[in-house]
All heavy atoms as TSV, in Angstrom:
chain	resi	resn	atom	element	x	y	z
A	1	MET	N	N	-31.028	8.082	99.904
A	1	MET	CA	C	-29.994	7.726	98.956
A	1	MET	C	C	-29.675	8.944	98.093
A	1	MET	O	O	-30.566	9.577	97.542
A	1	MET	CB	C	-30.463	6.564	98.089
A	1	MET	CG	C	-29.462	6.165	97.052
A	1	MET	SD	S	-29.806	4.609	96.216
A	1	MET	CE	C	-31.152	5.042	95.153
A	2	GLN	N	N	-28.404	9.264	97.974
A	2	GLN	CA	C	-27.967	10.404	97.180
A	2	GLN	C	C	-27.805	9.987	95.719
A	2	GLN	O	O	-27.212	8.961	95.415
A	2	GLN	CB	C	-26.640	10.928	97.714
A	2	GLN	CG	C	-26.172	12.164	97.000
A	2	GLN	CD	C	-24.898	12.715	97.623
A	2	GLN	OE1	O	-24.489	12.306	98.681
A	2	GLN	NE2	N	-24.279	13.636	96.938
A	3	ARG	N	N	-28.322	10.808	94.817
A	3	ARG	CA	C	-28.187	10.531	93.388
A	3	ARG	C	C	-26.758	10.778	92.947
A	3	ARG	O	O	-26.084	11.674	93.437
A	3	ARG	CB	C	-29.130	11.429	92.603
A	3	ARG	CG	C	-30.576	11.077	92.855
A	3	ARG	CD	C	-31.535	11.919	92.088
A	3	ARG	NE	N	-31.157	12.005	90.678
A	3	ARG	CZ	C	-31.553	12.970	89.884
A	3	ARG	NH1	N	-32.320	13.924	90.337
A	3	ARG	NH2	N	-31.202	12.984	88.627
A	4	THR	N	N	-26.306	9.979	91.996
A	4	THR	CA	C	-24.946	10.132	91.501
A	4	THR	C	C	-24.909	10.740	90.106
A	4	THR	O	O	-23.834	11.042	89.607
A	4	THR	CB	C	-24.213	8.784	91.486
A	4	THR	OG1	O	-24.941	7.875	90.645
A	4	THR	CG2	C	-24.099	8.201	92.886
A	5	ALA	N	N	-26.074	10.906	89.466
A	5	ALA	CA	C	-26.130	11.503	88.135
A	5	ALA	C	C	-27.176	12.614	88.116
A	5	ALA	O	O	-28.213	12.514	88.768
A	5	ALA	CB	C	-26.462	10.442	87.096
A	6	LEU	N	N	-26.860	13.671	87.366
A	6	LEU	CA	C	-27.738	14.831	87.286
A	6	LEU	C	C	-28.218	15.036	85.855
A	6	LEU	O	O	-27.525	14.692	84.898
A	6	LEU	CB	C	-26.987	16.085	87.725
A	6	LEU	CG	C	-26.343	16.086	89.101
A	6	LEU	CD1	C	-25.550	17.372	89.311
A	6	LEU	CD2	C	-27.381	15.901	90.180
A	7	SER	N	N	-29.380	15.636	85.722
A	7	SER	CA	C	-29.913	16.030	84.418
A	7	SER	C	C	-29.210	17.314	83.973
A	7	SER	O	O	-28.524	17.968	84.773
A	7	SER	CB	C	-31.414	16.281	84.535
A	7	SER	OG	O	-31.641	17.466	85.289
A	8	PRO	N	N	-29.393	17.723	82.722
A	8	PRO	CA	C	-28.815	19.004	82.295
A	8	PRO	C	C	-29.310	20.186	83.139
A	8	PRO	O	O	-28.513	21.070	83.485
A	8	PRO	CB	C	-29.271	19.135	80.839
A	8	PRO	CG	C	-29.417	17.728	80.386
A	8	PRO	CD	C	-29.956	16.993	81.583
A	9	GLN	N	N	-30.576	20.195	83.488
A	9	GLN	CA	C	-31.120	21.278	84.304
A	9	GLN	C	C	-30.493	21.288	85.696
A	9	GLN	O	O	-30.133	22.354	86.212
A	9	GLN	CB	C	-32.650	21.149	84.421
A	9	GLN	CG	C	-33.384	21.352	83.125
A	9	GLN	CD	C	-33.394	20.120	82.205
A	9	GLN	OE1	O	-32.868	19.060	82.524
A	9	GLN	NE2	N	-33.979	20.270	81.030
A	10	GLU	N	N	-30.349	20.121	86.283
A	10	GLU	CA	C	-29.728	20.023	87.607
A	10	GLU	C	C	-28.249	20.400	87.549
A	10	GLU	O	O	-27.728	21.044	88.460
A	10	GLU	CB	C	-29.886	18.604	88.157
A	10	GLU	CG	C	-31.321	18.254	88.483
A	10	GLU	CD	C	-31.521	16.777	88.736
A	10	GLU	OE1	O	-30.834	15.945	88.106
A	10	GLU	OE2	O	-32.403	16.440	89.556
A	11	THR	N	N	-27.586	20.026	86.455
A	11	THR	CA	C	-26.176	20.365	86.284
A	11	THR	C	C	-26.012	21.871	86.138
A	11	THR	O	O	-25.084	22.462	86.705
A	11	THR	CB	C	-25.594	19.625	85.068
A	11	THR	OG1	O	-25.743	18.218	85.295
A	11	THR	CG2	C	-24.130	19.952	84.858
A	12	ALA	N	N	-26.912	22.496	85.397
A	12	ALA	CA	C	-26.874	23.955	85.251
A	12	ALA	C	C	-27.001	24.629	86.615
A	12	ALA	O	O	-26.248	25.555	86.931
A	12	ALA	CB	C	-27.981	24.419	84.310
A	13	ALA	N	N	-27.922	24.155	87.430
A	13	ALA	CA	C	-28.096	24.718	88.770
A	13	ALA	C	C	-26.853	24.452	89.627
A	13	ALA	O	O	-26.395	25.335	90.358
A	13	ALA	CB	C	-29.334	24.126	89.430
A	14	PHE	N	N	-26.304	23.268	89.519
A	14	PHE	CA	C	-25.110	22.877	90.270
A	14	PHE	C	C	-23.936	23.799	89.942
A	14	PHE	O	O	-23.177	24.205	90.826
A	14	PHE	CB	C	-24.773	21.416	89.935
A	14	PHE	CG	C	-23.580	20.845	90.631
A	14	PHE	CD1	C	-23.632	20.487	91.967
A	14	PHE	CD2	C	-22.390	20.630	89.942
A	14	PHE	CE1	C	-22.529	19.936	92.612
A	14	PHE	CE2	C	-21.284	20.086	90.570
A	14	PHE	CZ	C	-21.352	19.734	91.916
A	15	LEU	N	N	-23.793	24.145	88.652
A	15	LEU	CA	C	-22.676	24.990	88.215
A	15	LEU	C	C	-23.004	26.474	88.215
A	15	LEU	O	O	-22.120	27.312	88.050
A	15	LEU	CB	C	-22.225	24.575	86.806
A	15	LEU	CG	C	-21.639	23.174	86.677
A	15	LEU	CD1	C	-21.316	22.877	85.225
A	15	LEU	CD2	C	-20.398	23.024	87.546
A	16	GLY	N	N	-24.277	26.810	88.364
A	16	GLY	CA	C	-24.681	28.213	88.388
A	16	GLY	C	C	-24.687	28.856	87.010
A	16	GLY	O	O	-24.354	30.036	86.882
A	17	VAL	N	N	-25.021	28.071	85.979
A	17	VAL	CA	C	-25.103	28.587	84.621
A	17	VAL	C	C	-26.470	28.255	84.035
A	17	VAL	O	O	-27.244	27.492	84.619
A	17	VAL	CB	C	-23.981	28.008	83.718
A	17	VAL	CG1	C	-22.602	28.384	84.264
A	17	VAL	CG2	C	-24.103	26.507	83.579
A	18	HIS	N	N	-26.763	28.801	82.868
A	18	HIS	CA	C	-28.028	28.530	82.187
A	18	HIS	C	C	-27.972	27.146	81.548
A	18	HIS	O	O	-26.898	26.693	81.130
A	18	HIS	CB	C	-28.263	29.600	81.112
A	18	HIS	CG	C	-29.663	29.617	80.607
A	18	HIS	ND1	N	-30.082	28.796	79.599
A	18	HIS	CD2	C	-30.733	30.351	80.975
A	18	HIS	CE1	C	-31.359	29.019	79.354
A	18	HIS	NE2	N	-31.779	29.963	80.185
A	19	LYS	N	N	-29.106	26.466	81.457
A	19	LYS	CA	C	-29.100	25.114	80.901
A	19	LYS	C	C	-28.647	25.100	79.444
A	19	LYS	O	O	-28.063	24.117	78.990
A	19	LYS	CB	C	-30.447	24.423	81.074
A	19	LYS	CG	C	-31.553	24.943	80.228
A	19	LYS	CD	C	-32.823	24.132	80.434
A	19	LYS	CE	C	-33.929	24.698	79.566
A	19	LYS	NZ	N	-35.150	23.924	79.697
A	20	GLU	N	N	-28.872	26.197	78.700
A	20	GLU	CA	C	-28.391	26.248	77.312
A	20	GLU	C	C	-26.867	26.234	77.255
A	20	GLU	O	O	-26.285	25.725	76.298
A	20	GLU	CB	C	-28.957	27.464	76.587
A	20	GLU	CG	C	-30.447	27.350	76.306
A	20	GLU	CD	C	-30.820	26.093	75.526
A	20	GLU	OE1	O	-30.082	25.713	74.590
A	20	GLU	OE2	O	-31.847	25.473	75.849
A	21	THR	N	N	-26.227	26.772	78.277
A	21	THR	CA	C	-24.763	26.710	78.365
A	21	THR	C	C	-24.322	25.258	78.492
A	21	THR	O	O	-23.352	24.841	77.850
A	21	THR	CB	C	-24.254	27.536	79.565
A	21	THR	OG1	O	-24.684	28.883	79.401
A	21	THR	CG2	C	-22.740	27.470	79.702
A	22	ILE	N	N	-25.043	24.494	79.279
A	22	ILE	CA	C	-24.731	23.072	79.449
A	22	ILE	C	C	-24.887	22.338	78.124
A	22	ILE	O	O	-24.011	21.565	77.722
A	22	ILE	CB	C	-25.614	22.440	80.549
A	22	ILE	CG1	C	-25.360	23.111	81.904
A	22	ILE	CG2	C	-25.398	20.925	80.618
A	22	ILE	CD1	C	-23.937	23.006	82.402
A	23	TYR	N	N	-25.990	22.565	77.427
A	23	TYR	CA	C	-26.205	21.903	76.131
A	23	TYR	C	C	-25.111	22.270	75.137
A	23	TYR	O	O	-24.631	21.421	74.374
A	23	TYR	CB	C	-27.581	22.242	75.569
A	23	TYR	CG	C	-28.712	21.528	76.273
A	23	TYR	CD1	C	-29.720	22.242	76.908
A	23	TYR	CD2	C	-28.771	20.141	76.307
A	23	TYR	CE1	C	-30.761	21.592	77.553
A	23	TYR	CE2	C	-29.806	19.474	76.956
A	23	TYR	CZ	C	-30.800	20.198	77.573
A	23	TYR	OH	O	-31.821	19.546	78.210
A	24	SER	N	N	-24.687	23.521	75.135
A	24	SER	CA	C	-23.611	23.961	74.248
A	24	SER	C	C	-22.310	23.247	74.599
A	24	SER	O	O	-21.566	22.806	73.708
A	24	SER	CB	C	-23.437	25.476	74.357
A	24	SER	OG	O	-22.341	25.899	73.593
A	25	MET	N	N	-22.024	23.134	75.874
A	25	MET	CA	C	-20.808	22.455	76.314
A	25	MET	C	C	-20.832	20.983	75.935
A	25	MET	O	O	-19.804	20.411	75.574
A	25	MET	CB	C	-20.620	22.640	77.822
A	25	MET	CG	C	-20.336	24.083	78.196
A	25	MET	SD	S	-20.250	24.327	79.971
A	25	MET	CE	C	-18.575	23.778	80.272
A	26	VAL	N	N	-22.007	20.356	76.007
A	26	VAL	CA	C	-22.143	18.952	75.596
A	26	VAL	C	C	-21.866	18.828	74.103
A	26	VAL	O	O	-21.106	17.955	73.668
A	26	VAL	CB	C	-23.550	18.404	75.952
A	26	VAL	CG1	C	-23.814	17.083	75.246
A	26	VAL	CG2	C	-23.697	18.245	77.455
A	27	ARG	N	N	-22.465	19.713	73.298
A	27	ARG	CA	C	-22.258	19.666	71.839
A	27	ARG	C	C	-20.785	19.807	71.478
A	27	ARG	O	O	-20.311	19.209	70.511
A	27	ARG	CB	C	-23.050	20.774	71.139
A	27	ARG	CG	C	-24.509	20.474	70.976
A	27	ARG	CD	C	-25.186	21.476	70.053
A	27	ARG	NE	N	-25.123	22.846	70.549
A	27	ARG	CZ	C	-25.982	23.395	71.402
A	27	ARG	NH1	N	-26.992	22.684	71.880
A	27	ARG	NH2	N	-25.847	24.645	71.783
A	28	ASN	N	N	-20.056	20.587	72.251
A	28	ASN	CA	C	-18.639	20.839	71.979
A	28	ASN	C	C	-17.702	19.938	72.789
A	28	ASN	O	O	-16.488	20.179	72.814
A	28	ASN	CB	C	-18.316	22.311	72.255
A	28	ASN	CG	C	-19.022	23.219	71.284
A	28	ASN	OD1	O	-18.954	23.023	70.077
A	28	ASN	ND2	N	-19.731	24.211	71.798
A	29	ASN	N	N	-18.269	18.927	73.442
A	29	ASN	CA	C	-17.488	17.992	74.269
A	29	ASN	C	C	-16.581	18.708	75.262
A	29	ASN	O	O	-15.421	18.356	75.449
A	29	ASN	CB	C	-16.672	17.045	73.389
A	29	ASN	CG	C	-17.537	16.041	72.692
A	29	ASN	OD1	O	-18.432	15.455	73.292
A	29	ASN	ND2	N	-17.306	15.849	71.410
A	30	GLN	N	N	-17.128	19.716	75.938
A	30	GLN	CA	C	-16.362	20.491	76.905
A	30	GLN	C	C	-16.643	20.088	78.348
A	30	GLN	O	O	-16.002	20.621	79.250
A	30	GLN	CB	C	-16.679	21.977	76.737
A	30	GLN	CG	C	-16.263	22.538	75.411
A	30	GLN	CD	C	-16.691	23.975	75.249
A	30	GLN	OE1	O	-17.805	24.359	75.605
A	30	GLN	NE2	N	-15.801	24.789	74.716
A	31	ILE	N	N	-17.585	19.194	78.548
A	31	ILE	CA	C	-17.967	18.799	79.901
A	31	ILE	C	C	-18.236	17.297	79.891
A	31	ILE	O	O	-18.802	16.766	78.925
A	31	ILE	CB	C	-19.206	19.608	80.370
A	31	ILE	CG1	C	-19.490	19.386	81.843
A	31	ILE	CG2	C	-20.425	19.322	79.510
A	31	ILE	CD1	C	-20.510	20.362	82.423
A	32	PRO	N	N	-17.799	16.580	80.926
A	32	PRO	CA	C	-18.025	15.128	80.945
A	32	PRO	C	C	-19.513	14.805	81.087
A	32	PRO	O	O	-20.211	15.385	81.923
A	32	PRO	CB	C	-17.231	14.648	82.160
A	32	PRO	CG	C	-17.024	15.850	83.012
A	32	PRO	CD	C	-17.061	17.047	82.111
A	33	HIS	N	N	-19.983	13.896	80.241
A	33	HIS	CA	C	-21.389	13.508	80.254
A	33	HIS	C	C	-21.532	12.113	79.664
A	33	HIS	O	O	-20.590	11.576	79.089
A	33	HIS	CB	C	-22.228	14.505	79.446
A	33	HIS	CG	C	-21.870	14.549	77.998
A	33	HIS	ND1	N	-20.758	15.231	77.540
A	33	HIS	CD2	C	-22.450	13.989	76.918
A	33	HIS	CE1	C	-20.684	15.092	76.223
A	33	HIS	NE2	N	-21.702	14.332	75.819
A	34	PHE	N	N	-22.721	11.554	79.812
A	34	PHE	CA	C	-23.036	10.280	79.171
A	34	PHE	C	C	-24.503	10.302	78.773
A	34	PHE	O	O	-25.277	11.133	79.244
A	34	PHE	CB	C	-22.699	9.084	80.073
A	34	PHE	CG	C	-23.559	8.959	81.303
A	34	PHE	CD1	C	-24.668	8.126	81.317
A	34	PHE	CD2	C	-23.239	9.668	82.457
A	34	PHE	CE1	C	-25.448	8.000	82.459
A	34	PHE	CE2	C	-24.017	9.548	83.597
A	34	PHE	CZ	C	-25.127	8.709	83.598
A	35	ARG	N	N	-24.845	9.422	77.867
A	35	ARG	CA	C	-26.215	9.356	77.372
A	35	ARG	C	C	-26.832	8.002	77.677
A	35	ARG	O	O	-26.156	6.981	77.655
A	35	ARG	CB	C	-26.250	9.580	75.864
A	35	ARG	CG	C	-25.875	10.987	75.451
A	35	ARG	CD	C	-25.926	11.125	73.945
A	35	ARG	NE	N	-25.462	12.425	73.519
A	35	ARG	CZ	C	-26.244	13.472	73.280
A	35	ARG	NH1	N	-27.548	13.340	73.398
A	35	ARG	NH2	N	-25.736	14.623	72.904
A	36	VAL	N	N	-28.123	8.035	77.935
A	36	VAL	CA	C	-28.947	6.833	78.013
A	36	VAL	C	C	-30.063	7.089	77.015
A	36	VAL	O	O	-30.938	7.931	77.264
A	36	VAL	CB	C	-29.504	6.597	79.438
A	36	VAL	CG1	C	-30.421	5.384	79.435
A	36	VAL	CG2	C	-28.376	6.438	80.443
A	37	GLY	N	N	-29.955	6.452	75.864
A	37	GLY	CA	C	-30.860	6.789	74.768
A	37	GLY	C	C	-30.553	8.211	74.322
A	37	GLY	O	O	-29.419	8.559	74.049
A	38	ARG	N	N	-31.577	9.045	74.319
A	38	ARG	CA	C	-31.386	10.453	73.934
A	38	ARG	C	C	-31.175	11.367	75.132
A	38	ARG	O	O	-30.887	12.546	74.973
A	38	ARG	CB	C	-32.602	10.921	73.136
A	38	ARG	CG	C	-32.737	10.187	71.811
A	38	ARG	CD	C	-33.843	10.768	71.004
A	38	ARG	NE	N	-33.514	12.166	70.733
A	38	ARG	CZ	C	-33.840	12.812	69.643
A	38	ARG	NH1	N	-34.519	12.214	68.717
A	38	ARG	NH2	N	-33.510	14.076	69.481
A	39	LYS	N	N	-31.322	10.813	76.322
A	39	LYS	CA	C	-31.169	11.618	77.545
A	39	LYS	C	C	-29.690	11.806	77.876
A	39	LYS	O	O	-28.880	10.902	77.695
A	39	LYS	CB	C	-31.850	10.937	78.730
A	39	LYS	CG	C	-33.324	10.701	78.541
A	39	LYS	CD	C	-34.080	11.721	79.289
A	39	LYS	CE	C	-35.568	11.383	79.195
A	39	LYS	NZ	N	-36.377	12.494	79.510
A	40	ILE	N	N	-29.364	12.990	78.375
A	40	ILE	CA	C	-27.996	13.331	78.766
A	40	ILE	C	C	-27.926	13.390	80.286
A	40	ILE	O	O	-28.805	13.969	80.928
A	40	ILE	CB	C	-27.595	14.702	78.179
A	40	ILE	CG1	C	-27.717	14.687	76.664
A	40	ILE	CG2	C	-26.179	15.080	78.612
A	40	ILE	CD1	C	-27.636	16.065	76.047
A	41	PHE	N	N	-26.863	12.811	80.842
A	41	PHE	CA	C	-26.650	12.827	82.284
A	41	PHE	C	C	-25.210	13.198	82.598
A	41	PHE	O	O	-24.314	13.055	81.762
A	41	PHE	CB	C	-26.958	11.456	82.897
A	41	PHE	CG	C	-28.394	11.059	82.773
A	41	PHE	CD1	C	-28.817	10.248	81.730
A	41	PHE	CD2	C	-29.333	11.512	83.681
A	41	PHE	CE1	C	-30.138	9.886	81.605
A	41	PHE	CE2	C	-30.668	11.157	83.571
A	41	PHE	CZ	C	-31.068	10.339	82.521
A	42	PHE	N	N	-25.003	13.644	83.826
A	42	PHE	CA	C	-23.698	14.082	84.303
A	42	PHE	C	C	-23.455	13.443	85.662
A	42	PHE	O	O	-24.254	13.630	86.577
A	42	PHE	CB	C	-23.669	15.604	84.437
A	42	PHE	CG	C	-24.055	16.314	83.168
A	42	PHE	CD1	C	-25.390	16.510	82.856
A	42	PHE	CD2	C	-23.083	16.766	82.299
A	42	PHE	CE1	C	-25.754	17.155	81.687
A	42	PHE	CE2	C	-23.440	17.412	81.131
A	42	PHE	CZ	C	-24.779	17.603	80.822
A	43	ARG	N	N	-22.347	12.703	85.795
A	43	ARG	CA	C	-22.005	12.108	87.080
A	43	ARG	C	C	-21.430	13.180	87.988
A	43	ARG	O	O	-20.556	13.958	87.577
A	43	ARG	CB	C	-20.993	10.989	86.905
A	43	ARG	CG	C	-21.594	9.720	86.338
A	43	ARG	CD	C	-20.605	8.561	86.269
A	43	ARG	NE	N	-19.842	8.446	87.488
A	43	ARG	CZ	C	-18.509	8.306	87.508
A	43	ARG	NH1	N	-17.807	8.261	86.411
A	43	ARG	NH2	N	-17.886	8.208	88.655
A	44	VAL	N	N	-21.896	13.226	89.213
A	44	VAL	CA	C	-21.421	14.220	90.181
A	44	VAL	C	C	-19.912	14.077	90.385
A	44	VAL	O	O	-19.189	15.084	90.408
A	44	VAL	CB	C	-22.193	14.101	91.515
A	44	VAL	CG1	C	-21.611	15.035	92.562
A	44	VAL	CG2	C	-23.674	14.377	91.300
A	45	ASP	N	N	-19.414	12.851	90.496
A	45	ASP	CA	C	-17.968	12.624	90.666
A	45	ASP	C	C	-17.186	13.213	89.501
A	45	ASP	O	O	-16.147	13.851	89.695
A	45	ASP	CB	C	-17.658	11.129	90.758
A	45	ASP	CG	C	-18.207	10.465	92.000
A	45	ASP	OD1	O	-18.793	11.167	92.843
A	45	ASP	OD2	O	-18.049	9.242	92.117
A	46	SER	N	N	-17.670	12.984	88.288
A	46	SER	CA	C	-16.986	13.502	87.102
A	46	SER	C	C	-17.023	15.022	87.060
A	46	SER	O	O	-16.041	15.666	86.673
A	46	SER	CB	C	-17.616	12.940	85.829
A	46	SER	OG	O	-17.439	11.546	85.767
A	47	LEU	N	N	-18.154	15.603	87.434
A	47	LEU	CA	C	-18.258	17.059	87.460
A	47	LEU	C	C	-17.289	17.655	88.472
A	47	LEU	O	O	-16.613	18.650	88.179
A	47	LEU	CB	C	-19.682	17.502	87.796
A	47	LEU	CG	C	-20.723	17.281	86.707
A	47	LEU	CD1	C	-22.113	17.615	87.234
A	47	LEU	CD2	C	-20.402	18.104	85.473
A	48	ASN	N	N	-17.211	17.064	89.653
A	48	ASN	CA	C	-16.285	17.573	90.672
A	48	ASN	C	C	-14.835	17.470	90.207
A	48	ASN	O	O	-14.043	18.392	90.413
A	48	ASN	CB	C	-16.497	16.855	91.997
A	48	ASN	CG	C	-17.754	17.318	92.700
A	48	ASN	OD1	O	-18.146	18.475	92.594
A	48	ASN	ND2	N	-18.403	16.415	93.404
A	49	ALA	N	N	-14.472	16.366	89.550
A	49	ALA	CA	C	-13.116	16.209	89.017
A	49	ALA	C	C	-12.865	17.225	87.909
A	49	ALA	O	O	-11.776	17.816	87.831
A	49	ALA	CB	C	-12.911	14.786	88.501
A	50	TRP	N	N	-13.859	17.445	87.054
A	50	TRP	CA	C	-13.743	18.412	85.969
A	50	TRP	C	C	-13.570	19.826	86.518
A	50	TRP	O	O	-12.734	20.587	86.021
A	50	TRP	CB	C	-14.979	18.306	85.072
A	50	TRP	CG	C	-15.037	19.301	83.977
A	50	TRP	CD1	C	-14.362	19.272	82.790
A	50	TRP	CD2	C	-15.824	20.494	83.962
A	50	TRP	NE1	N	-14.690	20.366	82.038
A	50	TRP	CE2	C	-15.589	21.136	82.733
A	50	TRP	CE3	C	-16.719	21.085	84.855
A	50	TRP	CZ2	C	-16.202	22.332	82.385
A	50	TRP	CZ3	C	-17.326	22.267	84.500
A	50	TRP	CH2	C	-17.058	22.875	83.286
A	51	ILE	N	N	-14.327	20.182	87.561
A	51	ILE	CA	C	-14.198	21.500	88.193
A	51	ILE	C	C	-12.783	21.675	88.737
A	51	ILE	O	O	-12.153	22.715	88.528
A	51	ILE	CB	C	-15.244	21.681	89.317
A	51	ILE	CG1	C	-16.644	21.795	88.717
A	51	ILE	CG2	C	-14.920	22.888	90.190
A	51	ILE	CD1	C	-17.769	21.665	89.740
A	52	LYS	N	N	-12.277	20.656	89.405
A	52	LYS	CA	C	-10.913	20.725	89.952
A	52	LYS	C	C	-9.897	20.928	88.834
A	52	LYS	O	O	-8.981	21.748	88.953
A	52	LYS	CB	C	-10.590	19.447	90.735
A	52	LYS	CG	C	-9.247	19.474	91.379
A	52	LYS	CD	C	-8.983	18.229	92.190
A	52	LYS	CE	C	-7.594	18.349	92.794
A	52	LYS	NZ	N	-7.129	17.111	93.362
A	53	GLU	N	N	-10.077	20.214	87.730
A	53	GLU	CA	C	-9.182	20.354	86.581
A	53	GLU	C	C	-9.257	21.772	85.997
A	53	GLU	O	O	-8.229	22.356	85.652
A	53	GLU	CB	C	-9.564	19.331	85.513
A	53	GLU	CG	C	-8.689	19.363	84.292
A	53	GLU	CD	C	-9.147	18.349	83.264
A	53	GLU	OE1	O	-9.416	17.192	83.637
A	53	GLU	OE2	O	-9.246	18.721	82.079
A	54	GLN	N	N	-10.459	22.328	85.919
A	54	GLN	CA	C	-10.626	23.688	85.409
A	54	GLN	C	C	-9.906	24.689	86.313
A	54	GLN	O	O	-9.253	25.612	85.820
A	54	GLN	CB	C	-12.115	24.063	85.308
A	54	GLN	CG	C	-12.930	23.197	84.371
A	54	GLN	CD	C	-12.366	23.131	82.981
A	54	GLN	OE1	O	-12.186	24.154	82.326
A	54	GLN	NE2	N	-12.067	21.934	82.524
A	55	GLU	N	N	-10.029	24.496	87.606
A	55	GLU	CA	C	-9.342	25.375	88.558
A	55	GLU	C	C	-7.828	25.283	88.397
A	55	GLU	O	O	-7.137	26.295	88.370
A	55	GLU	CB	C	-9.716	25.007	89.997
A	55	GLU	CG	C	-11.128	25.360	90.374
A	55	GLU	CD	C	-11.482	24.846	91.765
A	55	GLU	OE1	O	-10.871	23.861	92.224
A	55	GLU	OE2	O	-12.384	25.443	92.375
A	56	GLU	N	N	-7.313	24.065	88.299
A	56	GLU	CA	C	-5.875	23.876	88.164
A	56	GLU	C	C	-5.366	24.488	86.873
A	56	GLU	O	O	-4.300	25.104	86.855
A	56	GLU	CB	C	-5.528	22.379	88.234
A	56	GLU	CG	C	-5.738	21.806	89.625
A	56	GLU	CD	C	-5.660	20.297	89.682
A	56	GLU	OE1	O	-5.575	19.639	88.618
A	56	GLU	OE2	O	-5.721	19.758	90.802
A	57	ASN	N	N	-6.116	24.328	85.779
A	57	ASN	CA	C	-5.713	24.908	84.498
A	57	ASN	C	C	-5.719	26.424	84.545
A	57	ASN	O	O	-4.866	27.066	83.949
A	57	ASN	CB	C	-6.610	24.416	83.363
A	57	ASN	CG	C	-6.336	22.957	83.020
A	57	ASN	OD1	O	-5.284	22.410	83.353
A	57	ASN	ND2	N	-7.293	22.332	82.372
A	58	SER	N	N	-6.675	27.005	85.262
A	58	SER	CA	C	-6.729	28.462	85.336
A	58	SER	C	C	-5.556	28.998	86.158
A	58	SER	O	O	-5.009	30.049	85.848
A	58	SER	CB	C	-8.064	28.949	85.913
A	58	SER	OG	O	-8.174	28.638	87.286
A	59	VAL	N	N	-5.148	28.287	87.180
A	59	VAL	CA	C	-4.008	28.700	87.995
A	59	VAL	C	C	-2.729	28.589	87.165
A	59	VAL	O	O	-1.888	29.480	87.193
A	59	VAL	CB	C	-3.904	27.855	89.284
A	59	VAL	CG1	C	-2.595	28.117	90.004
A	59	VAL	CG2	C	-5.076	28.143	90.194
A	60	LEU	N	N	-2.578	27.524	86.376
A	60	LEU	CA	C	-1.395	27.363	85.530
A	60	LEU	C	C	-1.333	28.488	84.507
A	60	LEU	O	O	-0.252	29.004	84.231
A	60	LEU	CB	C	-1.426	26.006	84.820
A	60	LEU	CG	C	-1.185	24.783	85.694
A	60	LEU	CD1	C	-1.353	23.508	84.865
A	60	LEU	CD2	C	0.196	24.822	86.313
A	61	THR	N	N	-2.450	28.874	83.956
A	61	THR	CA	C	-2.486	29.953	82.964
A	61	THR	C	C	-2.066	31.266	83.599
A	61	THR	O	O	-1.312	32.040	83.009
A	61	THR	CB	C	-3.907	30.083	82.368
A	61	THR	OG1	O	-4.273	28.826	81.794
A	61	THR	CG2	C	-3.966	31.160	81.322
A	62	ILE	N	N	-2.532	31.527	84.801
A	62	ILE	CA	C	-2.200	32.775	85.491
A	62	ILE	C	C	-0.709	32.806	85.842
A	62	ILE	O	O	-0.065	33.843	85.722
A	62	ILE	CB	C	-3.060	32.935	86.777
A	62	ILE	CG1	C	-4.517	33.139	86.380
A	62	ILE	CG2	C	-2.556	34.075	87.631
A	62	ILE	CD1	C	-5.495	33.045	87.539
A	63	GLU	N	N	-0.136	31.678	86.255
A	63	GLU	CA	C	1.258	31.643	86.674
A	63	GLU	C	C	2.227	31.777	85.513
A	63	GLU	O	O	3.350	32.172	85.692
A	63	GLU	CB	C	1.538	30.339	87.427
A	63	GLU	CG	C	0.846	30.297	88.781
A	63	GLU	CD	C	1.082	28.990	89.502
A	63	GLU	OE1	O	1.636	28.051	88.927
A	63	GLU	OE2	O	0.675	28.912	90.678
A	64	MET	N	N	1.805	31.441	84.308
A	64	MET	CA	C	2.715	31.463	83.144
A	64	MET	C	C	2.961	32.841	82.661
A	64	MET	O	O	2.564	33.807	82.738
A	64	MET	CB	C	2.172	30.599	82.021
A	64	MET	CG	C	2.144	29.159	82.424
A	64	MET	SD	S	1.605	28.189	81.003
A	64	MET	CE	C	2.514	26.720	81.301
C-alpha cells in the first residue's frame, strides 16, 4: 500500500530541500500541509499539484 501523506523529513527528501526549509514554508503558509495534533503532514497529491502550480507560475513570469 502506497502512503498518501508524508512527514516533513520525507517531504524535504521528496522536494530535494533541507527539512528546515519545509518548516519555514509551513510557518509562512507557502506549501500545502495539514496537522494532526502537533504533527505536520503533506499529501502527495497536494504536493504534486503545488509543484505543477509553481512551474506554471514560473513560466508565466518568464513570458511576461
